[in-house]
N, C-alpha and C positions, 0 to 999 in steps of 0.2 A: 699529332699536330706539329707542323713545322715552325721554324723561327719566323716565318712570314706573318704569323698571327700569334702574338705573345699573350698567354693566358696567365694572369696573376690573381690569386685570391688572398684577400686580407680581411679577416673578420667575416662579415656578411657580404662583402663587396667583391665582385670580380671586375678587374680591369682588362679589357681586350685592346691590344695595341696593334694596328696595322703597321707592319715593320719592313717596308722597303724604302727607307728615307732617301737613299741616293737617287731614286727615280720618282720621288714624290708619291710613293704609296699607291701605284695603280692596282686595280683589282681585275680579276679574270684569268689569272694564271692557272695552270692545270691543278695545282693543289689547293687553290682557294675554296672551291665548293666544299671539299671534304673538311678543310680547316674550320670553316664557319659552321658547317653542319655538326661537326664533333663538339665544337665549343658550345653551341646552343643546346645540344643534347645533354652535355655535362652539366650545364647550368640548370636546366629544367629538372634533371634528376636529383640535384643536390638541394634538399629542402632547407639547408642552412644558408643558401644564397638568397639575398633579398633585393639586391640592386646590382646593376652592371653599368660600368663606364666604358664607352667606346671612343677611342682616340687614335691619332696617327703619330708615328715616330718622326722626329725631325721637324721640318718646317711646314709640312703639308698634312692635312687630314687624309685626303685621297684625291688625286688628280683625275680619277675616273678610270675608264678603260685604257688599255695600252694602245695608243694611236699608232705607234711604230709597228706593233704587231698587226694591226688592221691593214696598214699599207703593204706589209710584206706577206700578208695572208697566213700569219702564224697564230698560235694559241687559239685555234678553232675558228678563225675568221676566213679560212679558205674553203674552196669547194662549192658545190651547188647550194642555192639558197635553202633548199629543204634540209640539207645537212647542217647549215649554220643555225637554222631555227631549232633543231634538236639540240645543238650544242648550247644555245641560249637556255633552253628549258632545263637541261641537265647540268649546266655550268653556272653562268652568271645568275640565273634565276634561283639556283639553290642557295647562293649567297644571300640574295634578297629575302627568300622565304625563311631562311634560317634566322636572320636578324628579326624579321617580323614575328617569328614564332617564339621568341624568347618570352617566357611567362612572367618574368619580374620586370619592373621598370628599368628602362635603359636610358642613360644620359649620354648624349653625344657631346664630348668635349672637343670642339672644333678648333684646332690649334693653327690652322692655315687654310690654304685653298681646299674647298670641297666642290669639285666640278663634275658635271655629268653623273656618272654612276656614283661618284663620291658624294655628291649632293643628295642623290636618292637614298643612299645608305644612311646619311645623317637624318633624312626625313623619316626613315623607318623607326627611329628612336622616339621615345615618348616625349623628351624635351631636349633642347639644345642650348648649350652655353658656348659662346664664341670668344676666342682671343681677339684683341683689337686688330690683329693682322689677318684675320680670316677673310676669305672671299668665297662667295657662293655663285654658282652658275649652272643652268640647265642648257648647256651649249651644244646639244645634239645636232641641231640644224646647221651649225657652223661647219660640221664635218659630214654633212649630207646624210644624217641619220635621224630616225624618230626617237622619242624618249622611250627606249625599249626595256627599261628596268623597273617599271612601276611608277615612274615620276608623274605620268599623265593622270594617275589616280591619286597619288599622295599629295602633290604640290597644291592643287586647288583646295584640298581639304585643310591645308595649313595656312595658306596666305590668301585664299580666295581665287576665283576664276580669273578675274581681270589681271591681277598681279602675276598669276601663274602663266597666263597667256602671254603677257608682256615678256616675261623671262624666256619662255620657250620660243616665241616667234622671233625675237630679236637676237637671241643668243648672248645677250649682255650678261655681265657679271655685276654683282652688287657687293659693297663692302659690309663689314660687320654692323656698323651703325644703321645702315639702311635695312639690313636683315632684321634688326631688332624693331625698327619702325614698322616693318611689314608683318611682324609676327612670326618670322621664320626662326628666330632665336629669342629666348626669354631674357637674356642679359649678355652684356659684353664686358670683359675684364681684361686687364693687362696680361701679357703673355705669361709672366711668372706667377700670376694668380689663378690661371685657368685650372690646373689640376687640383690645387688646394680647394678652390671653390666647388669643383665637381665632387671632390671627396666629401666636403661638408654637406652638400645637398644629398649625396648618397647616404651618408650617415643619418641624416634627418629622416629620409625615407625608410631606412632600416629600423627606425624606431617604431614602425607600425606592426601590427599583428601580421605575420608573414602569409598565412593562408588567405586571410581577408584581403591583403595587399594584392595577391595574385588574382583573386576573384574580381577585385575592382578593376585591374587592368583588363581582364577579359570582358567586363561589362563595357568599358570604354571602347575597346576594339569592336565589339559587336554593335555598339551604338553607331559606329561609322557606316554600318552596312545593312542594318535590319530596320524594321518598323518600330514605332513607339510602343505598340501593343506587345510585340515580341520582347522588347527590352523590359517592359513591366512584368511580364511573366517570368523572364529569366532573373530579374531582380528579386522577385518574391521567392523563388527557389533558392537563390544564393543567400538571401537574407535569413531564410529558415536554417540553412546550414551554419551561418555565422552565429545565430542565436544559441545554437547548441554547442559551440566551441568553448573550450576552456579559456582561450584567449579573450573571448568576450566577457566571461566572468571576471577574469583578471583585470581587464580594462575598467569594468564597473567598480571593482574593489579599489583599484588604484585611484580612480576619480574621487571616490568618497573619502579615501584615506589620505588624499593630497600627496601622492607619491608617484614616481615614475613606474609604469607597468613593466613587468618582467615576462615578456612573451616567449612561449616555448613552441609555438606552431602546433598546438593541440586543440 
């Protein structure tokens, strides 16, 4: 993993920081797919990790794709359309699929502009907290492109079809308070409070039984895509596993003994 994506683990929390602050943290460079894929694999394999915070270095979360590279035909944007399609599948889409595939809850701490691909990456997270200086936009049409990174699927599920259509069709950006009103973020805080608030939320999430926490995220994700009957069947199966876990027994004991549980992921 390169310095373009910083991986920091503290306790049960991993913080991932997109780290190209001098150019507002664009995504899509040659090493980004492997960086995100490796980070996601490392998180999923570490049963000690219970929550992730994703943020950007400097004043931006991510300004999206590299528009300069698009104009110059660099970073995989040159050549025939069929070649560009494959580069999306094996490049930018690996970033998207990696974030989507993280098995523990992911908090986006949106510290500044989250535009285009940057907005989509924030939407891949389970919840979003914004700095008061954050700006959100799905501005693909403004540069003659479609929402090619999953936003056409993600955004309507978060803010509804009408709001998503408005953002996509106009190319407008919205400020942090509007994003909160629309349901794109759960709360807005001052810039110096963003990471402490994200850490506090992550610590609260980490207080849950870790295996059941991962199963709950899986149920939520499946619930976005499958039928009610399928979710009921999957819920029954996962609940049976949860009932047989040592953490469930510990939760019951802690409840009756009026103490905090000590979960071990067993």
